Each structure stands twice: as C-alpha cells, then as structure tokens.
C-alpha positions as CSV (number, residue, x, y, z in Angstrom):
1,M,135.1,46.4,149.6
2,L,136.4,49.8,148.7
3,L,134.8,51.7,145.8
4,G,137.8,51.0,143.4
5,E,137.7,47.3,144.2
6,I,133.9,47.2,143.5
7,L,134.3,48.8,140.2
8,L,137.2,46.7,139.3
9,W,135.6,43.4,140.2
10,S,132.4,44.3,138.4
11,G,134.2,44.7,135.1
12,K,133.1,48.3,134.8
13,L,136.7,49.6,135.0
14,T,140.0,48.1,134.1
15,R,143.0,47.8,136.5
16,D,144.8,50.5,134.4
17,Q,141.8,52.9,134.8
18,I,141.7,52.3,138.5
19,K,145.4,52.9,138.8
20,K,145.2,56.2,136.9
21,A,142.2,57.3,138.9
22,L,144.0,56.6,142.2
23,E,147.0,58.6,140.9
24,I,144.7,61.5,140.2
25,Q,143.1,61.2,143.6
26,K,146.5,61.3,145.3
27,K,147.4,64.5,143.4
28,T,144.0,66.3,143.7
29,G,142.4,64.8,146.8
30,K,139.1,64.4,144.8
31,M,136.7,61.5,145.5
32,L,137.3,58.4,143.4
33,G,133.7,58.3,142.1
34,Q,134.1,61.9,140.9
35,I,137.3,61.1,139.1
36,V,136.1,58.1,137.2
37,V,133.0,60.1,136.0
38,E,135.2,63.0,135.0
39,Q,137.5,60.7,133.1
40,G,134.6,59.4,131.1
41,Y,135.1,55.8,132.3
42,I,131.5,55.6,133.5
43,T,128.5,57.9,133.6
44,E,127.2,59.3,136.9
45,D,123.8,57.5,136.4
46,E,125.6,54.2,135.7
47,L,127.8,54.7,138.7
48,M,124.8,55.5,141.1
49,H,122.6,52.6,140.0
50,Y,125.4,50.1,139.9
51,L,126.8,51.0,143.2
52,S,123.3,51.0,144.8
53,K,122.9,47.3,143.9
54,K,126.4,46.2,144.6
55,I,126.9,47.8,148.1
56,G,123.3,47.5,149.2
57,V,122.7,51.1,149.9
58,Q,119.6,52.9,148.7
59,Y,120.1,55.4,145.8
60,Q,118.2,58.6,146.4
61,K,117.4,61.5,144.1
62,L,117.8,64.7,146.0
63,I,115.2,67.4,145.9
64,E,115.9,70.7,147.7
65,D,112.4,70.9,149.3
66,E,112.8,67.5,150.9
67,I,116.1,68.3,152.7
68,D,115.7,68.7,156.5
69,K,117.3,72.0,157.4
70,E,117.6,70.8,161.0
71,A,119.7,67.8,159.9
72,V,121.9,70.1,157.8
73,D,122.6,72.3,160.9
74,L,123.9,69.3,162.8
75,V,126.7,68.6,160.3
76,P,129.5,71.2,159.9
77,E,130.1,72.7,156.5
78,S,133.7,71.5,156.6
79,L,132.6,67.8,156.8
80,A,130.0,68.2,154.1
81,K,132.6,69.7,151.7
82,K,135.4,67.4,152.7
83,Y,133.4,64.2,152.1
84,Q,130.9,65.5,149.6
85,L,127.8,64.7,151.5
86,I,124.5,66.4,152.5
87,P,122.3,65.5,155.5
88,V,118.8,64.6,154.4
89,K,116.7,63.8,157.4
90,R,117.0,63.9,161.2
91,G,115.3,61.2,163.2
92,V,115.1,60.7,166.9
93,Y,118.2,58.5,167.1
94,E,119.7,58.6,163.6
95,I,120.5,61.0,160.8
96,T,120.2,60.1,157.1
97,V,123.1,61.4,155.0
98,A,123.4,61.4,151.2
99,M,126.9,60.5,150.2
100,T,128.9,60.2,146.9
101,D,130.7,57.3,148.6
102,P,128.7,55.5,151.3
103,T,131.5,53.0,151.8
104,N,133.7,55.7,153.4
105,L,133.6,54.6,157.0
106,L,135.9,57.4,158.1
107,A,133.3,60.0,156.9
108,I,130.5,58.0,158.7
109,D,132.5,57.9,161.9
110,E,133.1,61.7,161.8
111,I,129.4,62.4,161.2
112,R,128.5,60.2,164.1
113,F,131.0,61.9,166.4
114,A,129.8,65.4,165.3
115,T,126.1,64.7,165.7
116,G,126.0,62.0,168.4
117,L,123.5,60.1,166.1
118,K,123.6,56.8,164.2
119,V,124.3,57.4,160.6
120,A,122.1,56.0,157.8
121,P,124.0,56.6,154.5
122,V,122.2,56.8,151.2
123,L,123.8,57.1,147.7
124,A,123.3,60.2,145.7
125,K,124.8,62.0,142.7
126,Q,127.8,64.2,143.3
127,S,126.3,67.0,141.2
128,E,123.1,67.1,143.3
129,I,125.1,66.9,146.6
130,L,127.4,69.7,145.6
131,N,124.5,71.9,144.4
132,L,122.7,71.4,147.8
133,I,125.9,72.1,149.8
134,D,126.1,75.5,148.0
135,I,122.4,76.1,148.6
136,F,122.0,75.2,152.2
137,Y,125.4,76.2,153.6
138,S,125.3,79.5,151.8
139,K,121.7,80.1,152.9
140,S,122.7,79.8,156.6
141,G,122.8,83.3,158.0
142,T,122.6,86.7,156.5
143,D,124.1,87.4,153.1
144,I,126.5,90.2,154.2
145,A,126.7,91.5,150.7
146,K,123.0,92.3,150.6
147,L,123.1,94.6,153.6
148,T,122.7,98.1,152.2
149,S,124.6,101.3,152.8
150,D,121.5,102.8,154.4
151,N,121.9,100.2,157.2
152,I,125.5,101.1,157.7
153,S,124.7,104.8,157.9
154,E,122.6,104.1,161.0
155,F,125.5,102.5,162.7
156,S,128.2,104.3,164.8
157,F,130.9,103.3,167.3
158,N,132.4,105.1,170.3
159,E,135.9,104.0,169.2
160,G,138.1,106.4,171.2
161,G,141.8,106.8,170.4
162,E,144.1,105.4,167.8
163,L,146.2,102.2,168.2
164,D,149.0,100.8,166.2
165,L,148.5,97.4,164.6
166,A,150.9,94.8,163.3
167,E,150.7,92.5,160.4
168,E,153.2,89.7,159.9
169,T,155.2,89.7,156.6
170,D,158.2,87.8,155.3
171,S,160.4,90.4,156.8
172,G,158.7,90.6,160.2
173,F,156.0,93.1,161.3
174,D,154.8,95.9,159.0
175,I,152.8,98.2,161.3
176,D,152.1,100.9,158.7
177,A,150.8,98.4,156.1
178,A,148.6,96.7,158.6
179,K,147.2,100.0,159.8
180,R,146.4,101.1,156.2
181,S,144.7,97.8,155.3
182,S,142.5,97.7,158.4
183,E,141.4,101.3,157.8
184,E,140.4,100.8,154.2
185,K,136.7,101.6,153.6
186,P,135.8,98.1,152.3
187,I,137.2,96.5,155.5
188,I,135.4,98.9,157.8
189,Q,132.2,98.4,155.9
190,L,132.5,94.6,156.0
191,V,133.0,94.6,159.8
192,N,130.2,97.0,160.3
193,K,127.9,94.9,158.1
194,V,128.8,91.8,160.0
195,I,127.9,93.4,163.3
196,Y,124.8,95.0,162.0
197,G,123.7,91.7,160.5
198,A,124.3,90.0,163.8
199,I,122.1,92.5,165.7
200,S,119.4,92.2,163.0
201,E,119.4,88.4,163.3
202,R,119.2,88.3,167.1
203,C,122.8,86.8,167.2
204,S,124.4,86.2,170.5
205,D,128.0,85.7,169.3
206,I,130.1,86.4,166.2
207,H,133.1,84.1,165.5
208,F,136.0,85.2,163.2
209,E,138.0,82.0,162.5
210,P,141.2,81.7,160.5
211,Y,142.3,78.3,159.1
212,E,145.2,77.2,157.0
213,T,143.7,78.2,153.6
214,S,140.4,79.8,154.6
215,F,138.7,82.3,156.8
216,R,135.1,82.2,158.0
217,I,132.7,84.3,160.0
218,R,129.9,82.6,161.9
219,Y,126.9,83.7,163.9
220,R,125.5,81.9,166.9
221,I,121.7,82.2,166.5
222,D,119.4,80.5,169.1
223,G,122.4,78.6,170.3
224,I,123.4,77.2,166.9
225,L,126.5,78.3,165.0
226,E,126.0,79.1,161.3
227,T,128.6,80.2,158.7
228,I,127.6,83.6,157.4
229,V,130.4,84.5,155.0
230,S,133.9,83.3,154.1
231,P,136.1,86.2,153.0
232,P,139.4,85.5,151.2
233,K,142.1,84.3,153.7
234,K,144.3,87.3,152.7
235,L,141.7,89.7,154.3
236,A,141.8,87.9,157.7
237,P,144.6,90.0,159.3
238,A,142.9,93.3,158.2
239,I,139.5,92.2,159.5
240,I,140.9,91.0,162.9
241,S,143.0,94.2,163.2
242,R,139.9,96.3,162.5
243,V,138.0,94.5,165.4
244,K,140.9,95.0,167.7
245,I,141.2,98.7,166.9
246,M,137.5,99.1,167.7
247,S,137.9,97.4,171.0
248,K,141.1,99.2,172.0
249,L,143.2,96.1,172.2
250,D,146.9,95.8,171.8
251,I,147.3,95.2,168.1
252,A,151.0,94.3,168.3
253,E,150.3,91.5,170.8
254,R,149.3,88.4,168.9
255,R,150.7,85.7,171.2
256,L,148.4,86.1,174.2
257,P,144.6,86.1,174.6
258,Q,143.1,89.6,175.1
259,D,139.7,90.8,176.2
260,G,138.0,94.1,175.2
261,R,134.7,95.8,174.9
262,I,132.8,98.0,172.4
263,R,129.5,99.9,172.7
264,V,127.6,100.4,169.5
265,H,124.6,102.7,168.9
266,L,121.8,101.8,166.5
267,N,118.8,103.8,165.2
268,T,115.6,101.6,165.2
269,K,111.9,102.3,164.7
270,K,111.6,102.4,168.5
271,G,114.4,105.0,168.8
272,R,118.2,104.9,169.4
273,K,119.5,101.9,171.3
274,S,122.9,100.9,172.7
275,I,124.4,97.4,172.6
276,D,127.5,96.3,174.5
277,I,129.8,93.9,172.7
278,R,132.4,91.8,174.6
279,I,135.5,90.9,172.6
280,S,137.8,87.9,173.2
281,T,140.9,87.1,171.2
282,I,143.0,83.9,171.3
283,P,146.0,82.9,169.2
284,T,145.6,79.8,167.1
285,V,147.9,77.9,164.8
286,Y,146.7,80.0,161.7
287,G,146.2,83.4,163.3
288,E,144.1,85.1,165.9
289,K,140.5,83.9,166.5
290,V,138.1,86.6,167.7
291,V,134.7,86.1,169.3
292,M,132.3,89.0,169.8
293,R,129.5,88.5,172.4
294,L,126.5,90.8,171.8
295,L,124.8,92.0,175.0
296,D,121.5,93.6,174.3
297,K,119.9,94.9,177.5
298,D,116.5,95.0,175.8
299,N,116.6,91.2,175.6
300,L,117.4,90.7,179.3
301,R,114.6,89.1,181.2
302,T,114.3,90.6,184.6
303,D,111.0,89.1,185.7
304,L,111.2,85.6,187.1
305,R,107.9,84.7,185.5
306,D,109.4,85.2,182.1
307,L,112.1,82.6,182.6
308,G,109.9,79.6,181.8
309,L,109.8,78.0,185.3
310,E,107.0,75.6,186.2
311,E,104.6,77.1,188.7
312,N,105.8,74.8,191.6
313,D,109.5,75.5,190.8
314,L,108.8,79.2,190.6
315,K,107.3,79.1,194.1
316,K,110.3,77.2,195.4
317,L,112.7,79.7,193.9
318,K,110.8,82.7,195.4
319,N,110.9,81.0,198.8
320,A,114.7,80.6,198.5
321,L,115.1,84.2,197.5
322,V,113.2,85.6,200.5
323,S,115.4,83.7,202.9
324,P,117.7,86.1,204.8
325,Y,120.7,83.9,204.3
326,G,121.9,80.8,202.4
327,I,123.3,79.9,198.9
328,I,121.3,79.7,195.7
329,L,123.3,78.1,192.9
330,A,122.5,78.2,189.1
331,A,124.1,75.1,187.5
332,G,124.7,74.3,183.9
333,P,127.3,74.5,181.0
334,T,128.4,77.7,179.3
335,G,125.6,79.4,177.4
336,S,122.8,77.8,179.4
337,G,121.3,81.1,180.6
338,K,122.6,80.9,184.2
339,S,123.6,84.6,184.3
340,T,120.1,85.6,183.0
341,T,118.5,83.6,185.8
342,L,120.7,85.3,188.4
343,Y,120.1,88.8,187.0
344,A,116.3,88.1,187.2
345,A,116.7,87.0,190.8
346,L,118.8,90.2,191.6
347,S,116.2,92.4,190.0
348,T,113.6,90.8,192.2
349,L,115.8,91.4,195.3
350,N,116.9,94.9,194.3
351,K,115.2,97.2,196.8
352,Q,116.0,100.5,198.5
353,D,116.8,98.9,201.9
354,V,119.4,96.3,200.8
355,N,123.0,96.4,199.8
356,I,123.7,94.1,196.8
357,M,127.3,93.5,195.6
358,T,128.3,91.3,192.6
359,A,131.7,90.0,191.4
360,E,131.5,89.1,187.7
361,D,133.9,88.1,184.9
362,P,132.9,90.2,183.0
363,V,130.0,92.4,184.0
364,E,127.5,91.6,181.3
365,Y,124.7,94.0,182.1
366,D,124.7,97.1,184.2
367,L,122.0,97.0,186.8
368,E,120.9,100.3,188.5
369,G,121.2,100.2,192.3
370,I,123.6,97.2,192.4
371,N,127.3,97.5,193.1
372,Q,129.0,95.5,190.4
373,V,132.7,94.6,190.4
374,Y,134.6,93.4,187.3
375,V,136.9,90.5,188.3
376,K,140.4,90.7,186.8
377,E,142.5,87.7,187.8
378,A,145.6,89.2,186.0
379,I,146.0,91.8,188.7
380,G,144.9,89.6,191.6
381,L,141.2,90.6,191.8
382,T,139.9,87.0,191.8
383,F,136.4,85.9,192.8
384,S,137.7,84.8,196.2
385,A,139.5,88.1,196.8
386,A,136.4,90.1,195.8
387,L,134.3,88.0,198.0
388,R,136.5,88.5,201.0
389,S,136.4,92.3,200.4
390,F,132.6,92.2,200.1
391,L,132.3,90.9,203.6
392,R,133.8,94.2,204.8
393,Q,131.4,96.3,202.8
394,D,128.3,95.5,204.9
395,P,126.4,93.5,202.2
396,D,123.0,92.0,202.5
397,I,123.1,90.0,199.2
398,I,126.2,88.8,197.3
399,M,126.4,87.5,193.8
400,V,129.6,85.7,192.7
401,G,129.7,85.1,189.0
402,E,131.1,81.6,189.2
403,I,132.4,79.2,191.9
404,R,135.6,78.0,190.2
405,D,137.7,76.8,193.1
406,T,137.7,75.5,196.7
407,E,138.6,78.9,198.2
408,T,135.6,80.7,196.6
409,A,133.2,77.9,197.5
410,D,134.4,77.8,201.1
411,I,134.1,81.6,201.6
412,A,130.7,81.6,199.9
413,A,129.5,78.9,202.3
414,R,130.8,80.7,205.4
415,A,129.3,84.0,204.2
416,A,125.9,82.3,203.9
417,L,126.2,80.9,207.4
418,T,127.0,84.4,208.8
419,G,123.8,86.0,207.6
420,H,124.2,86.7,203.9
421,L,122.2,85.6,200.9
422,V,124.7,84.4,198.3
423,L,123.9,83.7,194.6
424,S,126.4,82.1,192.2
425,T,126.8,79.8,189.2
426,I,128.7,76.5,188.9
427,H,129.5,74.3,185.9
428,T,127.8,70.9,186.6
429,N,125.5,68.7,184.6
430,D,122.5,68.7,186.9
431,A,121.3,69.7,190.3
432,P,122.2,66.5,192.3
433,S,125.7,66.4,190.8
434,T,126.3,69.9,192.0
435,I,126.4,68.6,195.6
436,T,129.0,65.9,194.9
437,R,131.0,68.5,192.9
438,L,131.2,70.8,196.0
439,I,132.3,67.8,198.1
440,D,134.9,66.9,195.5
441,M,136.2,70.5,195.8
442,G,136.9,69.9,199.4
443,I,133.8,71.6,201.1
444,E,132.7,69.8,204.2
445,P,129.3,68.1,203.9
446,Y,128.1,69.8,207.0
447,L,128.9,73.2,205.4
448,I,127.0,72.3,202.2
449,A,124.0,71.0,204.1
450,S,123.7,74.0,206.4
451,S,124.4,76.7,203.8
452,L,122.6,75.6,200.6
453,N,119.0,76.8,200.0
454,C,118.4,75.5,196.5
455,I,120.2,74.5,193.2
456,I,118.6,75.3,189.9
457,S,120.1,73.5,186.9
458,Q,119.1,74.7,183.4
459,R,119.5,74.4,179.7
460,L,118.4,76.6,176.8
461,I,116.3,75.0,174.1
462,R,115.0,76.4,170.8
463,K,111.3,77.2,170.4
464,I,109.3,76.1,167.3
465,C,108.8,78.8,164.8
466,P,105.2,80.0,165.1
467,K,104.9,80.8,161.4
468,C,105.7,77.3,160.1
469,K,104.7,75.1,163.0
470,H,102.9,71.9,162.0
471,K,101.9,68.6,163.5
472,V,104.1,65.5,162.9
473,E,103.5,61.8,163.5
474,V,105.8,60.0,166.0
475,S,105.3,56.4,166.9
476,Q,104.1,55.5,170.4
477,A,107.1,53.3,170.9
478,E,109.5,56.3,170.3
479,L,107.5,58.5,172.7
480,L,107.6,55.9,175.4
481,N,111.3,55.4,174.9
482,I,112.2,59.1,175.4
483,G,110.2,59.4,178.7
484,F,106.4,59.9,178.0
485,D,104.1,57.5,180.0
486,E,101.6,55.3,178.2
487,Q,98.7,57.7,178.6
488,E,100.7,60.7,177.3
489,A,102.2,58.7,174.4
490,A,98.7,57.8,173.3
491,S,97.3,61.3,173.3
492,V,100.1,63.9,172.9
493,N,100.4,66.0,169.8
494,I,104.0,66.5,168.5
495,Y,104.9,69.6,166.5
496,E,107.9,70.7,164.4
497,G,108.8,73.7,162.3
498,A,108.9,73.2,158.5
499,G,111.3,76.1,157.9
500,C,110.4,79.5,156.5
501,K,111.8,83.0,155.9
502,Y,110.8,84.1,159.4
503,C,113.0,81.4,161.1
504,R,115.7,81.4,158.4
505,N,114.6,78.0,157.3
506,S,115.6,76.4,160.6
507,G,112.1,75.6,162.0
508,Y,113.0,77.4,165.2
509,R,112.7,81.0,166.5
510,D,114.0,82.2,169.9
511,R,114.8,80.2,172.9
512,I,113.4,79.3,176.3
513,A,115.0,77.6,179.3
514,I,114.1,74.2,180.9
515,Y,114.9,73.8,184.6
516,E,115.6,71.3,187.3
517,L,115.2,72.9,190.8
518,L,116.5,71.0,193.8
519,E,115.2,72.4,197.1
520,I,117.5,71.5,200.0
521,T,115.0,69.9,202.3
522,E,115.7,68.1,205.6
523,N,115.8,64.7,203.8
524,I,118.3,66.1,201.3
525,K,120.4,67.6,204.1
526,E,120.5,64.2,205.8
527,A,121.5,62.5,202.5
528,I,124.4,65.1,202.1
529,L,125.7,64.5,205.6
530,Q,125.6,60.7,204.9
531,N,127.5,61.4,201.6
532,R,124.9,59.6,199.5
533,S,125.5,59.0,195.8
534,I,124.2,61.2,193.0
535,S,121.6,58.6,192.0
536,R,120.3,58.3,195.6
537,L,120.1,62.1,196.0
538,R,118.1,62.2,192.8
539,E,115.7,59.5,194.0
540,I,115.1,61.4,197.3
541,A,114.6,64.6,195.4
542,K,112.2,62.8,193.0
543,D,110.2,61.6,195.9
544,E,109.9,65.2,197.0
545,S,108.5,66.4,193.6
546,L,111.7,67.2,191.7
547,I,111.0,67.7,188.0
548,S,114.1,66.7,186.0
549,L,115.4,68.5,183.0
550,R,114.1,65.8,180.7
551,E,110.6,65.9,182.3
552,N,110.5,69.7,182.1
553,G,111.5,69.5,178.5
554,L,108.8,66.9,177.7
555,R,106.2,69.2,179.3
556,K,107.2,71.9,176.8
557,V,107.0,69.4,174.0
558,K,103.4,68.6,175.1
559,K,102.6,72.3,175.1
560,G,103.9,72.6,171.5
561,I,106.7,74.9,172.5
562,T,109.7,72.8,171.3
563,T,110.5,69.6,169.5
564,I,111.6,66.2,170.7
565,S,114.9,66.5,169.0
566,E,115.7,69.7,170.9
567,I,115.1,67.9,174.2
568,L,117.2,64.9,173.2
569,R,120.0,67.3,172.2
570,V,120.3,68.8,175.7
571,T,119.0,66.2,178.2
572,V,119.6,62.6,179.3
573,M,117.3,60.0,180.9
574,H,118.0,59.1,184.5
575,K,117.3,55.5,185.6
576,R,116.4,54.7,189.2
577,S,119.0,52.8,191.2
578,N,118.7,50.2,193.9
579,Q,121.0,52.0,196.3
C-alpha cells in the first residue's frame, strides 16, 4: 500500500486531508510524509512509530557518528535529496538506507541501480535525514570558501594571450558582457581556489557540471567523485568561460567538444613545482561541461617495483620487457592506471642505445629521452597513421597509446613480428578476454599467437587510511563466498578505515593497483590458434599460475592494504567451466 492509503485506512488521516496533501504534493513536489506533518495532521514521532508497525520496516534514530561514510559515497547527492534518504551502512552485498518513505519502490530501484547492491530500507525522521544530508554531502571535499588569499597568492598561470568569449542572452551572444563577467575578481579567485584545492587534496579530475537549475563542481579523489561546491547557476557561464580563457580555447564555440591544456606553478615547502592540467569541454543540454585532469609528474611512478605487482608477476613482466620484439598490452577500463604502467615500463627501457617512440592521445607526461607524438585525429594524425610513420623512423621500441581499431591492431602485430617491441593499451575487462577482443577486431589468430608477449589487466583500488585503520569482524561464510579458502577464512584479519580528518572521513587514503598478468606460453598460443573460449583460456592460464584480479585483490586484503568492499567494487568471481 502507498503511504497515503496506509494513513487513510489506519484512521489517522481523513480522505479530505489526504486529498489536500496530494494536491500540495502535486504543486510542490514534496514527500507526502513531510506534507502531512507540516500541515499538522500528525506529528513526526507518531508518523514514524505508526508507519514502522504498519509497513514492517524498522524505525531507526539516526546518529551522525554511526553513519557509514563509505555508504554515503556510493549514493549520489542528487538521489539523497530527491528522495530524502541517507545511506546508513554498507555491507558486502547490501546497503542500509534510511528513508522518509520506505514504500517508495522507485527510490529503492534507483539506489540499487546506482550502487549495484541490494537495498535494505529503514524508516527515519525527515528532520534527521535532511540534517545528515547537509552534514555529509557538504563535508565531502574541500570547503572552497575556507581557502585563504595566502594560498591564492602562491598560485600563477602561464595564460598567454587574450581570447573573446560568448555568453548567450535573450538577444543572442553578448561577447563583451561575458568577457567582463569571466574576468571579475571573484570569478578568477573561485576558479583559482578550486584548482588549488584540487592539488591540495590529491585530486585527479575536476568536473564543472551545469544542470537545469543547478551547477556543481566535483573532485575525483582516489577514484571517487565528491561534490565540492555548488555555486549559483547564474555563475556557470562565467566560470566555464574563465576556464576556457585559461586553456586558450575558442570561447565562441559552444556546440562542439574542445580540448586544451594549462600549466600551473605552485610554491610548496619543497620548492616550486609545475602541474599540467588537461582540459576537455563537451556541450550538454544545459550548457558546457568541463573536466580538468591534473597531471602531477611528482606522482608518476616510474619504478616497476612501486606498481604493486606480486613478485612472480613482476618477474614475468620484466622477462617480457627484455624481449627484443613482441607486444605487451595493458588492459582495463578508463582510469585503471594503464598509462602509468606503460610509463613505468618505458622508464625501465629508456637507455642511451635505443630509439623509443610513442603515439599518445594526449601526451600525459613528458619523458626525457623518449620521442612522444600527440595524436590528433581531426587532422588525420591517427594512431595507425603515427604507427606507420614510426616504422620509417628506425625505432627499437614503440608505444601506442591505445588500440582502438583493426588497422592499428594489425600494424602493431606486424611491427612486433618485424623486430620491434610494441607496448599499448586496450579497453577490455580482463587478460583472457583481450585475446578474443583482438580476434573480434579481425586480427588473425596466428598473428596474435606469434606477436603477443603478455597481457597485464589491472584496476585501481583505494588503500585503507593508516591513521584510522581498525580490525573488523566478518563471518567465515562471507569470506568463503568472496573467494577465500577455508584455511584463510578461519585465520585472516580484516581491516577497514573508520574515517578521520587525514582521509577526509572516507576511511581510505591513496590508491594501489591490482593486476592479472597473462604470459603467452606455448599452451596459450595453441589455445589461441584453436580459437578456444575465454573460460578455457582462463583455465589454461590458471593451471600455469595466473593470479586473477580477484585473487590479487584478496591478497591485498590479507595484508591489510585494502577492504573487501573495494575488491568487490572492481572485480568479479570466475567459475571454472567444463569446456
């Protein structure tokens, strides 16, 4: 039964009261429970206790210290505010959510879709939920207003020349008004503070996002997006224009995506440092969205031993790198650290007696002694075109930023067979599926079998905050279910982060990669030539000591590096087949 029906049939509200409440709801969009309390038909305590009994959902009093910050991070702020709910606790397979209306199946479905977890709703007071929404979603990220003018004075840009900018008005484009608004001191200070805060918080990306009636700025910290500040919607054009001026983009062009770059200089205790920022704009229904990617060379890991590889996998990768020819592929989704792995590999190979050439889109980090080419498809300089040109440049080692099409894959395979070591990335879920992906792209199995050296699939996971790390109890059944064997489940210690100032109340600080390295052995080559299934390839690799992403992740759980929930977030279990 719907909330209105429950209150009506209980005798707590009359039909006229329900009718009036529904009319108010239609006009205001407020929750029905909120309206009947505001109208004085029933008290909030009465509503909570009565509903708890009638709908069979536990009523829970909410206390700030008992809210699981990790659970809050899983549910977008927009959902929390739209349905007036707050996540309370994250379990292995479910998330407990406090709601003003636990009968709202649409809200429950949206949370399940957003989190990938089963939803266990509990009933809570609207006043407590709204208070906690303000506390937790406003706590996420840096308070931009608190950044001091001293911080800003340490910040400078190499902006270059002037650009015109356009702002849409009722009468069309008012370039002069847009230029004035984007160059006002408060707008310049706000954008500077946002960038400074991102650098201070180890942020990898900044998102400027316009919506119909709102505008928000989010940081991606340790792989998770957090809302930092929501300036008034009317400031969105000026803020976006300011960013475009800094990155020397065409301000008048708001219909097409654009890419730009900024270099910022920052004074730190260790001296002056420079950070490159990559800018990407894209037109949306409600205005241009801008994403800034921060590329701090100081954070680039160039030593293979710092990547987090298991000893046996590290040995296999080094063996592949010393091969005079062949292909080494880094596989995984966007943001999984593939480029970092390849840069570390190139740094190992970068010696005086070799010619290394790379084709990248874009060049993220400048590496001394390596010839790096910025791919620009708009002018015809594609990965395949760059790769063909490289073969006329007497290369020893070639790195192709990404294998996106059949032509690039085919040229890379043939380059490997003619005496070149080729490194590249590919977007696949795991190492065995990379082989079938290449076959689907039209590459002949014999080319794959004879050119591939190894495939390294990876994901980035968050590390437990060392300041608030503590032991937690997990049932043996749950441990067995996620992949631990009986001996491990009986003895392993599981840790989590409680949340503190050092980790911004998230329980996590920094990231590390987990890997799945598939060495192309003779048995694997034979399976490729016979066009075996992914599951069969995985079984053969498993018999030859392949450590899966899930297994590698569980090893890091055993070492107290990360949490079970992090591993469940990025990996899946693979069952053995009978093929």
